[in-house]
MOPAC internal coordinates of N, CA, C and O (Angstrom, degrees):
PM7 1SCF
backbone

  N    0.0000 0     0.00 0     0.00 0    0    0    0
  C    1.4530 1     0.00 0     0.00 0    1    0    0
  C    1.5254 1   108.37 1     0.00 0    2    1    0
  O    1.2310 1   120.69 1   -40.89 1    3    2    1
  N    1.3071 1   116.28 1   139.11 1    3    2    1
  C    1.4564 1   122.16 1   176.21 1    5    3    2
  C    1.5269 1   108.38 1   -91.19 1    6    5    3
  O    1.2310 1   121.02 1   -51.53 1    7    6    5
  N    1.3146 1   115.65 1   128.47 1    7    6    5
  C    1.4598 1   122.63 1   179.35 1    9    7    6
  C    1.5345 1   107.09 1  -102.92 1   10    9    7
  O    1.2310 1   120.63 1   -48.86 1   11   10    9
  N    1.3304 1   116.41 1   131.14 1   11   10    9
  C    1.4662 1   121.68 1   177.86 1   13   11   10
  C    1.5270 1   108.07 1  -101.18 1   14   13   11
  O    1.2310 1   120.89 1   -58.22 1   15   14   13
  N    1.3205 1   115.91 1   121.78 1   15   14   13
  C    1.4654 1   122.16 1  -177.61 1   17   15   14
  C    1.5285 1   111.84 1  -104.45 1   18   17   15
  O    1.2310 1   120.63 1  -145.71 1   19   18   17
  N    1.3192 1   116.40 1    34.29 1   19   18   17
  C    1.4601 1   120.30 1  -179.32 1   21   19   18
  C    1.5274 1   111.39 1   -61.96 1   22   21   19
  O    1.2310 1   120.03 1   139.78 1   23   22   21
  N    1.3238 1   117.54 1   -40.22 1   23   22   21
  C    1.4622 1   120.35 1  -179.99 1   25   23   22
  C    1.5281 1   111.26 1   -63.75 1   26   25   23
  O    1.2310 1   120.35 1   143.98 1   27   26   25
  N    1.3261 1   116.94 1   -36.02 1   27   26   25
  C    1.4640 1   121.55 1   178.37 1   29   27   26
  C    1.5302 1   109.94 1   -64.63 1   30   29   27
  O    1.2310 1   120.61 1   134.14 1   31   30   29
  N    1.3362 1   116.43 1   -45.86 1   31   30   29
  C    1.4667 1   119.95 1  -179.28 1   33   31   30
  C    1.5233 1   111.30 1   -67.28 1   34   33   31
  O    1.2310 1   120.19 1   143.05 1   35   34   33
  N    1.3244 1   117.24 1   -36.95 1   35   34   33
  C    1.4686 1   119.99 1   176.44 1   37   35   34
  C    1.5308 1   110.33 1   -61.50 1   38   37   35
  O    1.2310 1   120.50 1   136.87 1   39   38   37
  N    1.3176 1   116.66 1   -43.13 1   39   38   37
  C    1.4617 1   120.44 1   179.78 1   41   39   38
  C    1.5383 1   110.54 1   -65.95 1   42   41   39
  O    1.2310 1   120.26 1   137.65 1   43   42   41
  N    1.3155 1   117.11 1   -42.35 1   43   42   41
  C    1.4723 1   120.50 1   179.37 1   45   43   42
  C    1.5248 1   111.49 1   -62.25 1   46   45   43
  O    1.2310 1   120.45 1   143.98 1   47   46   45
  N    1.3124 1   116.75 1   -36.02 1   47   46   45
  C    1.4697 1   121.57 1  -178.91 1   49   47   46
  C    1.5193 1   111.91 1   -90.29 1   50   49   47
  O    1.2310 1   120.45 1   178.56 1   51   50   49
  N    1.3444 1   116.75 1    -1.44 1   51   50   49
  C    1.4659 1   122.62 1  -178.12 1   53   51   50
  C    1.5271 1   110.01 1    51.94 1   54   53   51
  O    1.2310 1   121.67 1  -130.72 1   55   54   53
  N    1.3242 1   114.41 1    49.28 1   55   54   53
  C    1.4572 1   122.07 1  -177.24 1   57   55   54
  C    1.5249 1   109.40 1  -120.03 1   58   57   55
  O    1.2310 1   121.26 1   -35.68 1   59   58   57
  N    1.2983 1   115.19 1   144.32 1   59   58   57
  C    1.4697 1   120.21 1   177.05 1   61   59   58
  C    1.5190 1   109.31 1   -91.12 1   62   61   59
  O    1.2310 1   121.31 1   -24.37 1   63   62   61
  N    1.3220 1   115.09 1   155.63 1   63   62   61
  C    1.4604 1   121.30 1  -179.53 1   65   63   62
  C    1.5261 1   110.92 1   -59.27 1   66   65   63
  O    1.2310 1   120.41 1   140.00 1   67   66   65
  N    1.3211 1   116.82 1   -40.00 1   67   66   65
  C    1.4561 1   120.67 1   179.42 1   69   67   66
  C    1.5210 1   112.65 1   -63.28 1   70   69   67
  O    1.2310 1   120.57 1   141.05 1   71   70   69
  N    1.3250 1   116.51 1   -38.95 1   71   70   69
  C    1.4658 1   120.68 1   178.19 1   73   71   70
  C    1.5249 1   110.27 1   -66.03 1   74   73   71
  O    1.2310 1   120.47 1   138.67 1   75   74   73
  N    1.3336 1   116.70 1   -41.33 1   75   74   73
  C    1.4565 1   120.94 1   178.07 1   77   75   74
  C    1.5323 1   110.07 1   -64.32 1   78   77   75
  O    1.2310 1   120.48 1   137.43 1   79   78   77
  N    1.3159 1   116.68 1   -42.57 1   79   78   77
  C    1.4669 1   120.93 1   179.03 1   81   79   78
  C    1.5187 1   110.39 1   -58.50 1   82   81   79
  O    1.2310 1   120.13 1   137.33 1   83   82   81
  N    1.3328 1   117.35 1   -42.67 1   83   82   81
  C    1.4616 1   120.93 1   178.77 1   85   83   82
  C    1.5213 1   111.72 1   -64.13 1   86   85   83
  O    1.2310 1   120.35 1   137.05 1   87   86   85
  N    1.3307 1   116.94 1   -42.95 1   87   86   85
  C    1.4614 1   121.18 1  -178.73 1   89   87   86
  C    1.5240 1   112.50 1   -66.39 1   90   89   87
  O    1.2310 1   121.00 1   141.11 1   91   90   89
  N    1.3363 1   115.70 1   -38.89 1   91   90   89
  C    1.4593 1   120.90 1  -173.82 1   93   91   90
  C    1.5223 1   112.13 1   -89.60 1   94   93   91
  O    1.2310 1   120.31 1   156.58 1   95   94   93
  N    1.3264 1   117.02 1   -23.42 1   95   94   93
  C    1.4603 1   120.42 1  -178.47 1   97   95   94
  C    1.5112 1   112.81 1    81.57 1   98   97   95
  O    1.2310 1   120.56 1  -147.89 1   99   98   97
  N    1.3121 1   116.53 1    32.11 1   99   98   97
  C    1.4658 1   123.18 1   178.91 1  101   99   98
  C    1.5293 1   107.49 1  -121.81 1  102  101   99
  O    1.2310 1   120.25 1   -36.18 1  103  102  101
  N    1.3045 1   117.12 1   143.82 1  103  102  101
  C    1.4664 1   119.82 1  -179.30 1  105  103  102
  C    1.5312 1   110.74 1   -65.35 1  106  105  103
  O    1.2310 1   121.66 1   -28.00 1  107  106  105
  N    1.3189 1   114.42 1   152.00 1  107  106  105
  C    1.4658 1   120.10 1   177.45 1  109  107  106
  C    1.5245 1   109.76 1   -60.25 1  110  109  107
  O    1.2310 1   120.34 1   143.73 1  111  110  109
  N    1.3322 1   116.96 1   -36.27 1  111  110  109
  C    1.4628 1   121.02 1  -179.53 1  113  111  110
  C    1.5345 1   110.49 1   -62.48 1  114  113  111
  O    1.2310 1   120.23 1   135.09 1  115  114  113
  N    1.3251 1   117.17 1   -44.91 1  115  114  113
  C    1.4660 1   119.93 1   179.84 1  117  115  114
  C    1.5147 1   111.47 1   -67.31 1  118  117  115
  O    1.2310 1   119.93 1   140.73 1  119  118  117
  N    1.3358 1   117.74 1   -39.27 1  119  118  117
  C    1.4612 1   120.21 1   176.51 1  121  119  118
  C    1.5308 1   110.92 1   -64.92 1  122  121  119
  O    1.2310 1   120.62 1   143.42 1  123  122  121
  N    1.3177 1   116.43 1   -36.58 1  123  122  121
  C    1.4568 1   121.07 1   178.66 1  125  123  122
  C    1.5330 1   111.06 1   -64.01 1  126  125  123
  O    1.2310 1   120.85 1   139.15 1  127  126  125
  N    1.3305 1   115.98 1   -40.85 1  127  126  125
  C    1.4745 1   120.53 1   177.23 1  129  127  126
  C    1.5275 1   109.67 1   -61.86 1  130  129  127
  O    1.2310 1   120.82 1   137.95 1  131  130  129
  N    1.3123 1   116.03 1   -42.05 1  131  130  129
  C    1.4617 1   120.46 1   178.04 1  133  131  130
  C    1.5284 1   110.71 1   -66.23 1  134  133  131
  O    1.2310 1   120.41 1   135.44 1  135  134  133
  N    1.3162 1   116.82 1   -44.56 1  135  134  133
  C    1.4686 1   122.45 1  -177.41 1  137  135  134
  C    1.5306 1   111.78 1   -61.75 1  138  137  135
  O    1.2310 1   120.52 1   142.29 1  139  138  137
  N    1.3071 1   116.62 1   -37.71 1  139  138  137
  C    1.4681 1   119.80 1  -178.39 1  141  139  138
  C    1.5259 1   113.21 1   -82.99 1  142  141  139
  O    1.2310 1   120.56 1   178.19 1  143  142  141
  N    1.3401 1   116.53 1    -1.81 1  143  142  141
  C    1.4553 1   119.94 1   178.09 1  145  143  142
  C    1.5152 1   114.15 1    80.68 1  146  145  143
  O    1.2310 1   120.18 1  -167.33 1  147  146  145
  N    1.3322 1   117.25 1    12.67 1  147  146  145
  C    1.4623 1   120.46 1  -178.48 1  149  147  146
  C    1.5173 1   112.87 1   -90.87 1  150  149  147
  O    1.2310 1   120.14 1   173.34 1  151  150  149
  N    1.3234 1   117.33 1    -6.66 1  151  150  149
  C    1.4667 1   120.43 1   179.06 1  153  151  150
  C    1.5201 1   109.29 1   -69.84 1  154  153  151
  O    1.2310 1   120.52 1   -38.71 1  155  154  153
  N    1.3202 1   116.61 1   141.29 1  155  154  153
  C    1.4567 1   121.48 1   179.46 1  157  155  154
  C    1.5255 1   111.43 1   -93.76 1  158  157  155
  O    1.2310 1   120.59 1   164.04 1  159  158  157
  N    1.3396 1   116.48 1   -15.96 1  159  158  157
  C    1.4616 1   120.69 1  -178.61 1  161  159  158
  C    1.5180 1   108.44 1  -158.64 1  162  161  159
  O    1.2310 1   121.24 1   -21.26 1  163  162  161
  N    1.3266 1   115.24 1   158.74 1  163  162  161
  C    1.4565 1   121.05 1   173.37 1  165  163  162
  C    1.5250 1   107.29 1  -142.10 1  166  165  163
  O    1.2310 1   120.74 1   -46.27 1  167  166  165
  N    1.3083 1   116.19 1   133.73 1  167  166  165
  C    1.4662 1   120.67 1   179.96 1  169  167  166
  C    1.5278 1   108.90 1   -74.72 1  170  169  167
  O    1.2310 1   121.33 1   -31.41 1  171  170  169
  N    1.3279 1   115.06 1   148.59 1  171  170  169
  C    1.4609 1   119.32 1   176.23 1  173  171  170
  C    1.5238 1   110.51 1   -61.30 1  174  173  171
  O    1.2310 1   119.79 1   144.47 1  175  174  173
  N    1.3210 1   118.00 1   -35.53 1  175  174  173
  C    1.4637 1   120.55 1   179.06 1  177  175  174
  C    1.5336 1   110.85 1   -64.31 1  178  177  175
  O    1.2310 1   120.39 1   143.88 1  179  178  177
  N    1.3269 1   116.85 1   -36.12 1  179  178  177
  C    1.4598 1   120.92 1   176.35 1  181  179  178
  C    1.5246 1   110.57 1   -68.24 1  182  181  179
  O    1.2310 1   120.99 1   134.45 1  183  182  181
  N    1.3253 1   115.72 1   -45.55 1  183  182  181
  C    1.4622 1   120.77 1   178.78 1  185  183  182
  C    1.5283 1   109.85 1   -60.63 1  186  185  183
  O    1.2310 1   120.25 1   138.56 1  187  186  185
  N    1.3218 1   117.12 1   -41.44 1  187  186  185
  C    1.4581 1   121.96 1   177.97 1  189  187  186
  C    1.5277 1   110.89 1   -61.18 1  190  189  187
  O    1.2310 1   120.47 1   134.36 1  191  190  189
  N    1.3182 1   116.70 1   -45.64 1  191  190  189
  C    1.4688 1   120.93 1  -179.93 1  193  191  190
  C    1.5201 1   111.40 1   -64.72 1  194  193  191
  O    1.2310 1   120.16 1   140.13 1  195  194  193
  N    1.3321 1   117.31 1   -39.87 1  195  194  193
  C    1.4589 1   121.09 1   177.75 1  197  195  194
  C    1.5291 1   110.69 1   -63.42 1  198  197  195
  O    1.2310 1   120.56 1   136.09 1  199  198  197
  N    1.3302 1   116.53 1   -43.91 1  199  198  197
  C    1.4577 1   120.70 1  -179.71 1  201  199  198
  C    1.5221 1   111.38 1   -64.05 1  202  201  199
  O    1.2310 1   120.37 1   140.83 1  203  202  201
  N    1.3206 1   116.90 1   -39.17 1  203  202  201
  C    1.4650 1   120.15 1   177.82 1  205  203  202
  C    1.5210 1   110.80 1   -65.21 1  206  205  203
  O    1.2310 1   120.23 1   133.63 1  207  206  205
  N    1.3246 1   117.16 1   -46.37 1  207  206  205
  C    1.4612 1   121.38 1  -177.84 1  209  207  206
  C    1.5244 1   112.18 1   -66.44 1  210  209  207
  O    1.2310 1   120.43 1   144.95 1  211  210  209
  N    1.3344 1   116.77 1   -35.05 1  211  210  209
  C    1.4657 1   121.05 1  -177.73 1  213  211  210
  C    1.5215 1   113.05 1   -96.82 1  214  213  211
  O    1.2310 1   120.64 1   178.45 1  215  214  213
  N    1.3396 1   116.38 1    -1.55 1  215  214  213
  C    1.4625 1   122.27 1  -178.37 1  217  215  214
  C    1.5270 1   110.46 1    50.68 1  218  217  215
  O    1.2310 1   121.65 1  -120.02 1  219  218  217
  N    1.3319 1   114.45 1    59.98 1  219  218  217
  C    1.4631 1   120.49 1  -177.71 1  221  219  218
  C    1.5174 1   110.41 1  -144.60 1  222  221  219
  O    1.2310 1   120.67 1    -0.59 1  223  222  221
  N    1.3074 1   116.32 1   179.41 1  223  222  221
  C    1.4626 1   124.19 1   177.18 1  225  223  222
  C    1.5288 1   108.64 1  -104.30 1  226  225  223
  O    1.2310 1   119.74 1   -23.06 1  227  226  225
  N    1.3497 1   118.10 1   156.94 1  227  226  225
  C    1.4681 1   120.02 1   178.48 1  229  227  226
  C    1.5358 1   112.13 1   -54.80 1  230  229  227
  O    1.2310 1   120.12 1   144.38 1  231  230  229
  N    1.3093 1   117.38 1   -35.62 1  231  230  229
  C    1.4648 1   120.66 1   179.10 1  233  231  230
  C    1.5207 1   113.56 1   -66.48 1  234  233  231
  O    1.2310 1   120.29 1   162.27 1  235  234  233
  N    1.3396 1   117.06 1   -17.73 1  235  234  233
  C    1.4605 1   120.25 1   175.13 1  237  235  234
  C    1.5288 1   110.55 1   -76.46 1  238  237  235
  O    1.2310 1   120.82 1   155.68 1  239  238  237
  N    1.3213 1   116.04 1   -24.32 1  239  238  237
  C    1.4722 1   121.54 1  -177.67 1  241  239  238
  C    1.5272 1   112.86 1   -96.64 1  242  241  239
  O    1.2310 1   120.55 1   149.31 1  243  242  241
  N    1.3383 1   116.56 1   -30.69 1  243  242  241
  C    1.4599 1   120.91 1  -174.61 1  245  243  242
  C    1.5243 1   110.64 1  -123.74 1  246  245  243
  O    1.2310 1   121.04 1   -39.22 1  247  246  245
  N    1.3125 1   115.61 1   140.78 1  247  246  245
  C    1.4638 1   121.26 1   176.06 1  249  247  246
  C    1.5212 1   108.29 1  -140.77 1  250  249  247
  O    1.2310 1   120.86 1   -25.18 1  251  250  249
  N    1.3366 1   115.97 1   154.82 1  251  250  249
  C    1.4618 1   121.66 1   178.36 1  253  251  250
  C    1.5171 1   108.93 1  -109.97 1  254  253  251
  O    1.2310 1   120.86 1   -49.33 1  255  254  253
  N    1.3295 1   115.95 1   130.67 1  255  254  253
  C    1.4644 1   121.59 1   176.94 1  257  255  254
  C    1.5150 1   108.59 1  -125.40 1  258  257  255
  O    1.2310 1   120.99 1   -80.48 1  259  258  257
  N    1.3262 1   115.71 1    99.52 1  259  258  257
  C    1.4666 1   121.11 1  -177.11 1  261  259  258
  C    1.5256 1   112.69 1   -69.04 1  262  261  259
  O    1.2310 1   119.87 1   162.30 1  263  262  261
  N    1.3184 1   117.86 1   -17.70 1  263  262  261
  C    1.4533 1   119.85 1  -178.11 1  265  263  262
  C    1.5325 1   113.01 1   -77.60 1  266  265  263
  O    1.2310 1   120.27 1   164.81 1  267  266  265
  N    1.3357 1   117.09 1   -15.19 1  267  266  265
  C    1.4576 1   120.68 1   178.95 1  269  267  266
  C    1.5229 1   109.95 1  -102.37 1  270  269  267
  O    1.2310 1   121.18 1   -38.71 1  271  270  269
  N    1.3196 1   115.36 1   141.29 1  271  270  269
  C    1.4633 1   120.43 1   178.45 1  273  271  270
  C    1.5183 1   109.68 1   -91.67 1  274  273  271
  O    1.2310 1   121.34 1   -26.63 1  275  274  273
  N    1.3226 1   115.03 1   153.37 1  275  274  273
  C    1.4595 1   121.21 1   175.17 1  277  275  274
  C    1.5226 1   109.04 1   -65.28 1  278  277  275
  O    1.2310 1   119.81 1   -42.28 1  279  278  277
  N    1.3500 1   117.96 1   137.72 1  279  278  277
  C    1.4582 1   119.15 1   175.72 1  281  279  278
  C    1.5153 1   111.26 1   -67.17 1  282  281  279
  O    1.2310 1   120.87 1   -33.46 1  283  282  281
  N    1.3044 1   115.95 1   146.54 1  283  282  281
  C    1.4703 1   121.85 1   179.59 1  285  283  282
  C    1.5253 1   109.91 1   -72.67 1  286  285  283
  O    1.2310 1   121.25 1   -39.47 1  287  286  285
  N    1.3504 1   115.22 1   140.53 1  287  286  285
  C    1.4488 1   122.40 1   171.51 1  289  287  286
  C    1.4545 1   113.69 1    65.24 1  290  289  287
  O    1.2310 1   120.10 1   180.00 1  291  290  289

């Protein structure tokens, strides 16, 4: 299972979701879906924009946890 650590990075940068949405050009709703781990995919261009806005690496935002199973449906 892929874990999204967007909330962790937002807290570290003391940034609100709305501010990130404005910087990246993505709706708050779409960022919220990503933040909660409900997104099924993320574009590299989106990941690039998030990393630039948060001054981080993709590995700071995404992690793999083999011990957890993917949720059904």
